[in-house]
FIKOLRO-989126 format. One record per residue (C-alpha): x, y, z; residue in one letter. Coordinates in nm, 2 decimals, always signed. Layout:
<pts>
<u: X; v: Y; w: Z; residuo: a> .
...
</pts>
This chain:
<pts>
<u: -1.04; v: -0.23; w: +1.63; residuo: m> .
<u: -0.91; v: -0.08; w: +1.29; residuo: a> .
<u: -1.08; v: +0.21; w: +1.16; residuo: v> .
<u: -1.09; v: +0.21; w: +0.76; residuo: v> .
<u: -1.38; v: +0.42; w: +0.61; residuo: k> .
<u: -1.52; v: +0.51; w: +0.24; residuo: p> .
<u: -1.41; v: +0.87; w: +0.12; residuo: f> .
<u: -1.45; v: +1.08; w: -0.21; residuo: r> .
<u: -1.14; v: +1.00; w: -0.41; residuo: g> .
<u: -1.00; v: +1.24; w: -0.65; residuo: l> .
<u: -0.90; v: +1.05; w: -0.93; residuo: r> .
<u: -0.82; v: +1.04; w: -1.33; residuo: p> .
<u: -1.08; v: +0.98; w: -1.62; residuo: p> .
<u: -0.98; v: +0.63; w: -1.76; residuo: r> .
<u: -0.86; v: +0.75; w: -2.07; residuo: a> .
<u: -0.57; v: +0.90; w: -1.85; residuo: l> .
<u: -0.50; v: +0.66; w: -1.57; residuo: a> .
<u: -0.22; v: +0.51; w: -1.75; residuo: k> .
<u: +0.00; v: +0.82; w: -1.81; residuo: d> .
<u: -0.13; v: +0.99; w: -1.53; residuo: l> .
<u: -0.07; v: +0.67; w: -1.25; residuo: a> .
<u: +0.37; v: +0.67; w: -1.15; residuo: c> .
<u: +0.56; v: +0.54; w: -0.94; residuo: l> .
<u: +0.61; v: +0.65; w: -0.52; residuo: p> .
<u: +0.83; v: +0.95; w: -0.52; residuo: y> .
<u: +1.12; v: +0.80; w: -0.34; residuo: d> .
<u: +1.20; v: +0.51; w: -0.53; residuo: v> .
<u: +1.35; v: +0.73; w: -0.80; residuo: m> .
<u: +1.61; v: +1.05; w: -0.83; residuo: n> .
<u: +1.51; v: +1.35; w: -1.00; residuo: t> .
<u: +1.70; v: +1.23; w: -1.30; residuo: d> .
<u: +1.50; v: +0.95; w: -1.31; residuo: e> .
<u: +1.18; v: +1.11; w: -1.24; residuo: a> .
<u: +1.26; v: +1.35; w: -1.53; residuo: r> .
<u: +1.29; v: +1.07; w: -1.78; residuo: k> .
<u: +0.99; v: +0.87; w: -1.67; residuo: m> .
<u: +0.76; v: +1.19; w: -1.73; residuo: a> .
<u: +0.90; v: +1.25; w: -2.04; residuo: k> .
<u: +0.61; v: +1.30; w: -2.32; residuo: w> .
<u: +0.36; v: +1.24; w: -2.03; residuo: k> .
<u: +0.23; v: +1.55; w: -2.01; residuo: e> .
<u: -0.06; v: +1.46; w: -1.70; residuo: c> .
<u: +0.24; v: +1.24; w: -1.51; residuo: s> .
<u: +0.12; v: +1.30; w: -1.12; residuo: l> .
<u: +0.57; v: +1.32; w: -1.08; residuo: l> .
<u: +0.47; v: +1.69; w: -1.20; residuo: h> .
<u: +0.31; v: +1.68; w: -0.86; residuo: i> .
<u: +0.52; v: +1.41; w: -0.63; residuo: t> .
<u: +0.88; v: +1.55; w: -0.76; residuo: r> .
<u: +0.76; v: +1.87; w: -0.91; residuo: s> .
<u: +1.12; v: +1.97; w: -0.94; residuo: e> .
<u: +1.11; v: +1.84; w: -1.27; residuo: i> .
<u: +0.95; v: +2.14; w: -1.41; residuo: d> .
<u: +1.20; v: +2.35; w: -1.25; residuo: l> .
<u: +1.58; v: +2.44; w: -1.32; residuo: p> .
<u: +1.87; v: +2.10; w: -1.24; residuo: a> .
<u: +2.00; v: +2.28; w: -0.99; residuo: d> .
<u: +1.71; v: +2.37; w: -0.76; residuo: i> .
<u: +1.70; v: +2.27; w: -0.43; residuo: d> .
<u: +1.44; v: +1.99; w: -0.39; residuo: t> .
<u: +1.32; v: +2.12; w: -0.07; residuo: h> .
<u: +1.28; v: +2.49; w: -0.14; residuo: s> .
<u: +0.95; v: +2.65; w: -0.14; residuo: d> .
<u: +1.00; v: +2.68; w: -0.52; residuo: q> .
<u: +0.95; v: +2.33; w: -0.54; residuo: v> .
<u: +0.69; v: +2.28; w: -0.27; residuo: y> .
<u: +0.49; v: +2.60; w: -0.43; residuo: n> .
<u: +0.53; v: +2.41; w: -0.81; residuo: k> .
<u: +0.34; v: +2.11; w: -0.69; residuo: s> .
<u: +0.08; v: +2.32; w: -0.54; residuo: v> .
<u: +0.05; v: +2.47; w: -0.90; residuo: e> .
<u: +0.05; v: +2.19; w: -1.09; residuo: n> .
<u: -0.25; v: +2.02; w: -0.82; residuo: f> .
<u: -0.44; v: +2.28; w: -0.91; residuo: g> .
<u: -0.40; v: +2.23; w: -1.30; residuo: k> .
<u: -0.47; v: +1.90; w: -1.30; residuo: w> .
<u: -0.81; v: +1.93; w: -1.11; residuo: q> .
<u: -0.90; v: +2.24; w: -1.39; residuo: k> .
<u: -0.83; v: +2.05; w: -1.68; residuo: n> .
<u: -1.00; v: +1.75; w: -1.59; residuo: g> .
<u: -0.73; v: +1.50; w: -1.54; residuo: w> .
<u: -0.82; v: +1.47; w: -1.17; residuo: l> .
<u: -1.21; v: +1.47; w: -1.09; residuo: v> .
<u: -1.36; v: +1.41; w: -0.75; residuo: q> .
<u: -1.61; v: +1.13; w: -0.72; residuo: d> .
<u: -1.96; v: +1.27; w: -0.56; residuo: g> .
<u: -2.01; v: +1.00; w: -0.27; residuo: v> .
<u: -1.75; v: +0.83; w: -0.02; residuo: p> .
<u: -1.65; v: +0.50; w: -0.16; residuo: r> .
<u: -1.43; v: +0.20; w: -0.12; residuo: f> .
<u: -1.20; v: +0.11; w: -0.44; residuo: y> .
<u: -1.04; v: -0.20; w: -0.48; residuo: i> .
<u: -0.69; v: -0.21; w: -0.62; residuo: y> .
<u: -0.53; v: -0.51; w: -0.76; residuo: a> .
<u: -0.14; v: -0.57; w: -0.88; residuo: q> .
<u: -0.03; v: -0.85; w: -1.07; residuo: t> .
<u: +0.34; v: -0.98; w: -1.08; residuo: m> .
<u: +0.47; v: -1.28; w: -1.25; residuo: k> .
<u: +0.13; v: -1.45; w: -1.25; residuo: w> .
<u: +0.05; v: -1.36; w: -0.89; residuo: r> .
<u: -0.20; v: -1.09; w: -0.84; residuo: t> .
<u: -0.29; v: -0.91; w: -0.50; residuo: q> .
<u: -0.62; v: -0.78; w: -0.39; residuo: y> .
<u: -0.61; v: -0.42; w: -0.17; residuo: g> .
<u: -0.88; v: -0.25; w: -0.02; residuo: i> .
<u: -0.83; v: +0.16; w: -0.08; residuo: v> .
<u: -0.98; v: +0.37; w: +0.20; residuo: g> .
<u: -0.87; v: +0.58; w: +0.44; residuo: c> .
<u: -0.73; v: +0.53; w: +0.81; residuo: a> .
<u: -0.73; v: +0.70; w: +1.08; residuo: s> .
<u: -0.48; v: +0.94; w: +1.28; residuo: v> .
<u: -0.62; v: +0.77; w: +1.61; residuo: d> .
<u: -0.51; v: +0.45; w: +1.50; residuo: d> .
<u: -0.17; v: +0.54; w: +1.42; residuo: y> .
<u: -0.10; v: +0.76; w: +1.74; residuo: l> .
<u: -0.26; v: +0.48; w: +1.98; residuo: n> .
<u: -0.07; v: +0.17; w: +1.80; residuo: g> .
<u: -0.37; v: +0.02; w: +1.64; residuo: i> .
<u: -0.20; v: +0.09; w: +1.34; residuo: i> .
<u: +0.15; v: -0.09; w: +1.41; residuo: k> .
<u: +0.50; v: -0.03; w: +1.28; residuo: k> .
<u: +0.85; v: -0.21; w: +1.20; residuo: h> .
<u: +1.06; v: +0.06; w: +1.11; residuo: e> .
<u: +1.23; v: +0.39; w: +1.25; residuo: l> .
<u: +1.14; v: +0.69; w: +1.04; residuo: t> .
<u: +1.38; v: +0.99; w: +0.96; residuo: r> .
<u: +1.29; v: +1.30; w: +1.07; residuo: p> .
<u: +1.41; v: +1.50; w: +0.77; residuo: d> .
<u: +1.20; v: +1.26; w: +0.50; residuo: k> .
<u: +0.90; v: +1.29; w: +0.78; residuo: e> .
<u: +0.95; v: +1.67; w: +0.74; residuo: q> .
<u: +0.97; v: +1.67; w: +0.33; residuo: d> .
<u: +0.63; v: +1.49; w: +0.32; residuo: r> .
<u: +0.50; v: +1.68; w: +0.59; residuo: m> .
<u: +0.49; v: +1.97; w: +0.38; residuo: v> .
<u: +0.38; v: +1.81; w: +0.09; residuo: h> .
<u: +0.07; v: +1.70; w: +0.22; residuo: v> .
<u: -0.01; v: +2.06; w: +0.42; residuo: r> .
<u: +0.09; v: +2.27; w: +0.07; residuo: v> .
<u: -0.13; v: +2.03; w: -0.14; residuo: n> .
<u: -0.37; v: +1.95; w: +0.15; residuo: n> .
<u: -0.39; v: +1.65; w: +0.02; residuo: a> .
<u: -0.25; v: +1.27; w: +0.04; residuo: n> .
<u: -0.17; v: +1.30; w: -0.27; residuo: i> .
<u: +0.02; v: +0.92; w: -0.27; residuo: e> .
<u: -0.15; v: +0.64; w: -0.08; residuo: p> .
<u: +0.05; v: +0.43; w: +0.18; residuo: v> .
<u: +0.09; v: +0.05; w: +0.18; residuo: f> .
<u: -0.09; v: -0.13; w: +0.47; residuo: f> .
<u: -0.17; v: -0.51; w: +0.54; residuo: t> .
<u: -0.37; v: -0.74; w: +0.82; residuo: y> .
<u: -0.44; v: -1.06; w: +0.90; residuo: t> .
<u: -0.72; v: -1.14; w: +0.62; residuo: a> .
<u: -1.07; v: -1.16; w: +0.68; residuo: v> .
<u: -1.28; v: -1.42; w: +0.50; residuo: k> .
<u: -1.56; v: -1.20; w: +0.43; residuo: e> .
<u: -1.36; v: -0.93; w: +0.29; residuo: i> .
<u: -1.21; v: -1.14; w: +0.10; residuo: d> .
<u: -1.52; v: -1.27; w: -0.05; residuo: e> .
<u: -1.63; v: -0.92; w: -0.14; residuo: i> .
<u: -1.36; v: -0.85; w: -0.29; residuo: v> .
<u: -1.35; v: -1.18; w: -0.51; residuo: d> .
<u: -1.73; v: -1.14; w: -0.62; residuo: r> .
<u: -1.68; v: -0.77; w: -0.76; residuo: i> .
<u: -1.37; v: -0.87; w: -0.91; residuo: v> .
<u: -1.48; v: -1.14; w: -1.10; residuo: s> .
<u: -1.84; v: -1.01; w: -1.21; residuo: t> .
<u: -1.78; v: -0.63; w: -1.28; residuo: e> .
<u: -1.56; v: -0.47; w: -1.51; residuo: k> .
<u: -1.22; v: -0.26; w: -1.36; residuo: p> .
<u: -1.23; v: +0.09; w: -1.39; residuo: e> .
<u: -0.86; v: +0.12; w: -1.46; residuo: y> .
<u: -0.71; v: -0.20; w: -1.63; residuo: d> .
<u: -0.30; v: -0.15; w: -1.78; residuo: f> .
<u: +0.03; v: -0.31; w: -1.79; residuo: v> .
<u: +0.27; v: -0.04; w: -1.66; residuo: a> .
<u: +0.62; v: +0.00; w: -1.85; residuo: e> .
<u: +0.80; v: -0.26; w: -1.57; residuo: d> .
<u: +0.56; v: -0.52; w: -1.69; residuo: g> .
<u: +0.34; v: -0.52; w: -1.37; residuo: f> .
<u: -0.04; v: -0.52; w: -1.41; residuo: g> .
<u: -0.28; v: -0.27; w: -1.24; residuo: h> .
<u: -0.64; v: -0.34; w: -1.22; residuo: h> .
<u: -0.86; v: -0.09; w: -1.01; residuo: f> .
<u: -1.25; v: -0.10; w: -0.92; residuo: w> .
<u: -1.47; v: +0.18; w: -0.80; residuo: v> .
<u: -1.72; v: +0.01; w: -0.53; residuo: i> .
<u: -2.06; v: +0.16; w: -0.59; residuo: k> .
<u: -2.33; v: -0.02; w: -0.37; residuo: k> .
<u: -2.37; v: +0.18; w: -0.05; residuo: p> .
<u: -2.45; v: -0.15; w: +0.14; residuo: e> .
<u: -2.13; v: -0.31; w: +0.02; residuo: t> .
<u: -1.92; v: +0.01; w: +0.13; residuo: n> .
<u: -2.13; v: +0.01; w: +0.48; residuo: k> .
<u: -2.03; v: -0.37; w: +0.50; residuo: l> .
<u: -1.66; v: -0.36; w: +0.44; residuo: i> .
<u: -1.64; v: -0.05; w: +0.69; residuo: e> .
<u: -1.78; v: -0.29; w: +0.96; residuo: k> .
<u: -1.61; v: -0.62; w: +0.90; residuo: l> .
<u: -1.32; v: -0.38; w: +0.95; residuo: f> .
<u: -1.43; v: -0.23; w: +1.26; residuo: a> .
<u: -1.52; v: -0.59; w: +1.42; residuo: e> .
<u: -1.27; v: -0.84; w: +1.27; residuo: k> .
<u: -0.97; v: -0.65; w: +1.22; residuo: v> .
<u: -0.77; v: -0.54; w: +1.54; residuo: p> .
<u: -0.45; v: -0.43; w: +1.36; residuo: y> .
<u: -0.36; v: -0.27; w: +1.08; residuo: t> .
<u: +0.08; v: -0.26; w: +1.00; residuo: y> .
<u: +0.26; v: -0.01; w: +0.77; residuo: v> .
<u: +0.41; v: -0.24; w: +0.50; residuo: a> .
<u: +0.57; v: +0.01; w: +0.29; residuo: d> .
<u: +0.58; v: +0.41; w: +0.35; residuo: g> .
<u: +0.71; v: +0.43; w: +0.69; residuo: h> .
<u: +0.75; v: +0.83; w: +0.59; residuo: h> .
<u: +0.41; v: +0.88; w: +0.41; residuo: r> .
<u: +0.23; v: +0.73; w: +0.66; residuo: t> .
<u: +0.38; v: +0.93; w: +0.96; residuo: a> .
<u: +0.37; v: +1.29; w: +0.79; residuo: a> .
<u: +0.02; v: +1.22; w: +0.68; residuo: a> .
<u: -0.05; v: +1.12; w: +1.04; residuo: a> .
<u: +0.11; v: +1.43; w: +1.20; residuo: l> .
<u: -0.02; v: +1.66; w: +0.94; residuo: v> .
<u: -0.36; v: +1.50; w: +1.07; residuo: g> .
<u: -0.28; v: +1.58; w: +1.40; residuo: k> .
<u: -0.16; v: +1.94; w: +1.32; residuo: e> .
<u: -0.48; v: +2.06; w: +1.16; residuo: k> .
<u: -0.70; v: +1.94; w: +1.45; residuo: r> .
<u: -0.51; v: +2.12; w: +1.70; residuo: e> .
<u: -0.50; v: +2.45; w: +1.49; residuo: n> .
<u: -0.86; v: +2.38; w: +1.44; residuo: n> .
<u: -1.09; v: +2.53; w: +1.74; residuo: p> .
<u: -1.43; v: +2.39; w: +1.59; residuo: s> .
<u: -1.21; v: +2.02; w: +1.59; residuo: h> .
<u: -1.47; v: +1.73; w: +1.61; residuo: n> .
<u: -1.32; v: +1.42; w: +1.51; residuo: g> .
<u: -1.52; v: +1.35; w: +1.14; residuo: t> .
<u: -1.30; v: +1.62; w: +0.93; residuo: e> .
<u: -1.12; v: +1.47; w: +0.65; residuo: e> .
<u: -0.83; v: +1.53; w: +0.80; residuo: y> .
<u: -0.83; v: +1.31; w: +1.06; residuo: n> .
<u: -0.80; v: +1.03; w: +0.78; residuo: f> .
<u: -0.52; v: +0.96; w: +0.51; residuo: f> .
<u: -0.51; v: +0.73; w: +0.20; residuo: l> .
<u: -0.42; v: +0.35; w: +0.23; residuo: a> .
<u: -0.45; v: +0.08; w: +0.02; residuo: v> .
<u: -0.49; v: -0.28; w: +0.30; residuo: h> .
<u: -0.38; v: -0.62; w: +0.15; residuo: f> .
<u: -0.48; v: -0.93; w: +0.34; residuo: p> .
<u: -0.13; v: -1.05; w: +0.48; residuo: a> .
<u: -0.16; v: -1.41; w: +0.33; residuo: d> .
<u: -0.14; v: -1.23; w: -0.04; residuo: q> .
<u: +0.21; v: -1.05; w: -0.01; residuo: l> .
<u: +0.57; v: -1.16; w: -0.07; residuo: k> .
<u: +0.84; v: -0.98; w: +0.06; residuo: i> .
<u: +1.15; v: -0.98; w: -0.15; residuo: i> .
<u: +1.50; v: -0.99; w: -0.04; residuo: d> .
<u: +1.69; v: -0.60; w: +0.03; residuo: y> .
<u: +2.08; v: -0.63; w: -0.05; residuo: n> .
<u: +2.37; v: -0.43; w: +0.05; residuo: r> .
<u: +2.69; v: -0.31; w: -0.11; residuo: t> .
<u: +3.00; v: -0.21; w: +0.04; residuo: i> .
<u: +3.25; v: +0.04; w: -0.03; residuo: k> .
<u: +3.58; v: -0.08; w: +0.15; residuo: d> .
<u: +3.69; v: -0.39; w: +0.35; residuo: l> .
<u: +3.76; v: -0.19; w: +0.63; residuo: n> .
<u: +4.16; v: -0.18; w: +0.56; residuo: d> .
<u: +4.14; v: -0.53; w: +0.53; residuo: l> .
<u: +4.26; v: -0.77; w: +0.26; residuo: t> .
<u: +4.02; v: -1.03; w: +0.11; residuo: s> .
<u: +4.23; v: -1.32; w: +0.26; residuo: e> .
<u: +4.24; v: -1.12; w: +0.62; residuo: e> .
<u: +3.86; v: -1.04; w: +0.58; residuo: l> .
<u: +3.75; v: -1.42; w: +0.48; residuo: l> .
<u: +3.98; v: -1.57; w: +0.79; residuo: t> .
<u: +3.78; v: -1.33; w: +1.03; residuo: r> .
<u: +3.45; v: -1.44; w: +0.86; residuo: l> .
<u: +3.53; v: -1.80; w: +0.91; residuo: e> .
<u: +3.50; v: -1.71; w: +1.29; residuo: c> .
<u: +3.09; v: -1.72; w: +1.25; residuo: s> .
<u: +3.03; v: -1.86; w: +0.91; residuo: f> .
<u: +3.08; v: -2.19; w: +0.74; residuo: v> .
<u: +3.19; v: -2.04; w: +0.35; residuo: i> .
<u: +3.17; v: -2.21; w: +0.05; residuo: e> .
<u: +3.38; v: -2.09; w: -0.24; residuo: e> .
<u: +3.10; v: -2.07; w: -0.54; residuo: k> .
<u: +3.32; v: -1.94; w: -0.85; residuo: g> .
<u: +3.16; v: -1.70; w: -1.11; residuo: s> .
<u: +2.86; v: -1.86; w: -1.12; residuo: k> .
<u: +2.58; v: -1.61; w: -0.91; residuo: t> .
<u: +2.48; v: -1.77; w: -0.64; residuo: y> .
<u: +2.15; v: -1.69; w: -0.43; residuo: k> .
<u: +2.08; v: -1.77; w: -0.07; residuo: p> .
<u: +1.90; v: -2.11; w: -0.01; residuo: k> .
<u: +1.73; v: -2.05; w: +0.35; residuo: k> .
<u: +1.71; v: -1.83; w: +0.63; residuo: l> .
<u: +2.06; v: -1.81; w: +0.78; residuo: h> .
<u: +2.24; v: -1.83; w: +0.43; residuo: n> .
<u: +2.39; v: -1.58; w: +0.28; residuo: f> .
<u: +2.56; v: -1.48; w: -0.10; residuo: s> .
<u: +2.86; v: -1.28; w: -0.08; residuo: m> .
<u: +3.05; v: -1.13; w: -0.37; residuo: y> .
<u: +3.38; v: -1.02; w: -0.36; residuo: l> .
<u: +3.71; v: -1.03; w: -0.61; residuo: d> .
<u: +3.46; v: -1.17; w: -0.90; residuo: g> .
<u: +3.36; v: -1.41; w: -0.73; residuo: k> .
<u: +3.06; v: -1.54; w: -0.52; residuo: w> .
<u: +3.06; v: -1.73; w: -0.17; residuo: f> .
<u: +2.78; v: -1.88; w: +0.04; residuo: s> .
<u: +2.80; v: -1.78; w: +0.40; residuo: l> .
<u: +2.60; v: -1.97; w: +0.70; residuo: t> .
<u: +2.59; v: -1.86; w: +0.99; residuo: a> .
<u: +2.68; v: -2.10; w: +1.27; residuo: k> .
<u: +2.53; v: -2.18; w: +1.58; residuo: a> .
<u: +2.55; v: -1.98; w: +1.85; residuo: g> .
<u: +2.57; v: -1.64; w: +1.62; residuo: t> .
<u: +2.18; v: -1.57; w: +1.62; residuo: f> .
<u: +1.88; v: -1.65; w: +1.85; residuo: d> .
<u: +1.57; v: -1.82; w: +1.70; residuo: d> .
<u: +1.36; v: -1.72; w: +2.01; residuo: n> .
<u: +1.42; v: -1.34; w: +1.95; residuo: d> .
<u: +1.19; v: -1.21; w: +1.70; residuo: p> .
<u: +1.50; v: -0.95; w: +1.63; residuo: i> .
<u: +1.77; v: -1.13; w: +1.67; residuo: g> .
<u: +1.64; v: -1.42; w: +1.44; residuo: v> .
<u: +1.65; v: -1.20; w: +1.12; residuo: l> .
<u: +1.93; v: -1.24; w: +0.89; residuo: d> .
<u: +2.00; v: -0.84; w: +0.83; residuo: v> .
<u: +2.07; v: -0.87; w: +1.27; residuo: t> .
<u: +2.31; v: -1.18; w: +1.18; residuo: i> .
<u: +2.51; v: -0.93; w: +0.88; residuo: l> .
<u: +2.48; v: -0.63; w: +1.08; residuo: t> .
<u: +2.63; v: -0.81; w: +1.43; residuo: n> .
<u: +2.87; v: -1.05; w: +1.28; residuo: q> .
<u: +3.02; v: -0.86; w: +0.98; residuo: i> .
<u: +2.89; v: -0.48; w: +0.92; residuo: l> .
<u: +2.98; v: -0.39; w: +1.28; residuo: s> .
<u: +3.23; v: -0.57; w: +1.43; residuo: p> .
<u: +3.45; v: -0.70; w: +1.13; residuo: v> .
<u: +3.33; v: -0.40; w: +0.86; residuo: l> .
<u: +3.32; v: -0.09; w: +1.12; residuo: d> .
<u: +3.00; v: +0.03; w: +0.98; residuo: i> .
<u: +2.80; v: +0.12; w: +1.29; residuo: q> .
<u: +2.52; v: +0.33; w: +1.18; residuo: d> .
<u: +2.34; v: +0.19; w: +0.89; residuo: l> .
<u: +2.11; v: +0.51; w: +0.84; residuo: r> .
<u: +2.42; v: +0.74; w: +0.79; residuo: r> .
<u: +2.69; v: +0.56; w: +0.67; residuo: s> .
<u: +2.83; v: +0.65; w: +0.35; residuo: k> .
<u: +3.01; v: +0.34; w: +0.33; residuo: r> .
<u: +2.72; v: +0.11; w: +0.27; residuo: i> .
<u: +2.44; v: +0.14; w: +0.00; residuo: d> .
<u: +2.09; v: -0.09; w: -0.01; residuo: f> .
<u: +1.98; v: -0.29; w: -0.34; residuo: v> .
<u: +1.63; v: -0.39; w: -0.38; residuo: g> .
<u: +1.58; v: -0.79; w: -0.45; residuo: g> .
<u: +1.36; v: -0.64; w: -0.73; residuo: i> .
<u: +1.71; v: -0.54; w: -0.96; residuo: r> .
<u: +1.85; v: -0.92; w: -0.91; residuo: g> .
<u: +2.21; v: -1.01; w: -0.83; residuo: l> .
<u: +2.32; v: -0.87; w: -1.11; residuo: r> .
<u: +2.27; v: -0.56; w: -1.02; residuo: e> .
<u: +2.52; v: -0.60; w: -0.70; residuo: l> .
<u: +2.78; v: -0.79; w: -0.94; residuo: k> .
<u: +2.77; v: -0.50; w: -1.15; residuo: k> .
<u: +2.81; v: -0.23; w: -0.92; residuo: r> .
<u: +3.11; v: -0.45; w: -0.76; residuo: v> .
<u: +3.30; v: -0.53; w: -1.14; residuo: d> .
<u: +3.27; v: -0.15; w: -1.20; residuo: s> .
<u: +3.46; v: -0.06; w: -0.90; residuo: g> .
<u: +3.23; v: +0.17; w: -0.74; residuo: e> .
<u: +3.19; v: -0.12; w: -0.44; residuo: m> .
<u: +3.42; v: -0.36; w: -0.28; residuo: k> .
<u: +3.18; v: -0.65; w: -0.19; residuo: m> .
<u: +2.81; v: -0.74; w: -0.20; residuo: a> .
<u: +2.59; v: -0.92; w: +0.01; residuo: f> .
<u: +2.26; v: -1.12; w: -0.09; residuo: a> .
<u: +1.98; v: -1.18; w: +0.20; residuo: l> .
<u: +1.71; v: -1.48; w: +0.23; residuo: y> .
<u: +1.41; v: -1.24; w: +0.22; residuo: p> .
<u: +1.22; v: -1.18; w: +0.60; residuo: v> .
<u: +0.89; v: -1.35; w: +0.60; residuo: s> .
<u: +0.55; v: -1.17; w: +0.64; residuo: m> .
<u: +0.49; v: -1.42; w: +0.96; residuo: n> .
<u: +0.82; v: -1.20; w: +1.06; residuo: q> .
<u: +0.73; v: -0.87; w: +1.02; residuo: l> .
<u: +0.38; v: -0.91; w: +1.17; residuo: i> .
<u: +0.52; v: -1.07; w: +1.50; residuo: a> .
<u: +0.80; v: -0.80; w: +1.54; residuo: i> .
<u: +0.54; v: -0.53; w: +1.45; residuo: a> .
<u: +0.32; v: -0.72; w: +1.76; residuo: d> .
<u: +0.59; v: -0.71; w: +1.94; residuo: s> .
<u: +0.67; v: -0.32; w: +1.99; residuo: g> .
<u: +0.99; v: -0.40; w: +1.84; residuo: n> .
<u: +1.17; v: -0.23; w: +1.52; residuo: i> .
<u: +1.35; v: -0.43; w: +1.23; residuo: m> .
<u: +1.69; v: -0.29; w: +1.13; residuo: p> .
<u: +1.72; v: -0.05; w: +0.86; residuo: p> .
<u: +1.61; v: -0.13; w: +0.51; residuo: k> .
<u: +1.50; v: -0.51; w: +0.59; residuo: s> .
<u: +1.24; v: -0.55; w: +0.36; residuo: t> .
<u: +1.08; v: -0.49; w: -0.02; residuo: w> .
<u: +0.77; v: -0.53; w: -0.17; residuo: f> .
<u: +0.71; v: -0.56; w: -0.52; residuo: e> .
<u: +0.50; v: -0.40; w: -0.69; residuo: p> .
<u: +0.53; v: -0.08; w: -0.57; residuo: k> .
<u: +0.18; v: +0.13; w: -0.56; residuo: l> .
<u: +0.12; v: +0.36; w: -0.84; residuo: r> .
<u: +0.04; v: +0.69; w: -0.70; residuo: s> .
<u: -0.25; v: +0.87; w: -0.88; residuo: g> .
<u: -0.50; v: +0.61; w: -0.95; residuo: l> .
<u: -0.69; v: +0.78; w: -0.64; residuo: v> .
<u: -0.60; v: +1.09; w: -0.41; residuo: i> .
<u: -0.75; v: +1.21; w: -0.08; residuo: h> .
<u: -0.83; v: +1.55; w: -0.03; residuo: l> .
<u: -0.79; v: +1.67; w: +0.35; residuo: l> .
<u: -1.15; v: +1.92; w: +0.33; residuo: d> .
</pts>
């Protein structure tokens, strides 16, 4: 069963929460981070993307960048911009997007659960990205940013959350610049904290990484590293746990994660369409934006026109948790055999666009000449994600996109 425990959160005073909180480090580049932190002296980006305080040509993985992060993290605490709670607690973090609100329990997940498979994954990680975040956790001795977990809903936990959010005033409550609402409660009653920990231990057999596979791996591996270097290790140290927000699966919605392609692999547009007719029913939709209507239906943008592509029977296997995915069909029927894109993780001929940017972003990138064509996919469901994780399989790269993204900085977990 899952171990989820309260902790002494390090967090901002109420008046600073909106300006200090920021998007995760990996959804922006350095230039974007500089713009986001402009006029926000206390933004956590000075810690998570500390290169913004250094010369523009700095290597983002250099010791100077990590050292600046440590320097800023210390400064934030010295200035009182981050203050630690006196006793271990759980927290509730809610996000509102387009009249839909999802409520998560902020608590510490277990390093052992990650190593033993109680925390289940659905994506592979890249060693270089793991290493970067491991250094960041190690030098700061803290989980600065939370990871995004999900679990099969438990009625009793839902009832506790409902009671608190309906009767107590949130500690933080603001709308970010992207229009998403963020609401945060501190669970202060000791008996409530004990009950939440007990309910996870008794009623949640597994938790699932929804978003943040690299941060999860980095946090768990640093914890493992610290225990191996501690001759007095006893299993209760804070480094045995890492920061996560746990959302019930029935409150979450995955949105589409789309693809843009730089070239047609020396094919003409007519030749490409002829090749695709072997696997898809193709309908030209003209200049009006076309969005996929259901599973196994794709939209393609090429030469200023939108097309509907519906996969023919025999091109997918609905009984295979991986084979049924539209990202698999796209790879097996188009990207690999027709466009000769064999390694989605490393190919420079393909790029991935989160559905939050809309299909207009696909059109824009193709019309600008940056890309030659684009594909929009029907989103993966939460049931598919959990089924794949339970089966021990791994999704193809860039299969899921969750919104809203967690704001970093509302609470931090120290490893001491």
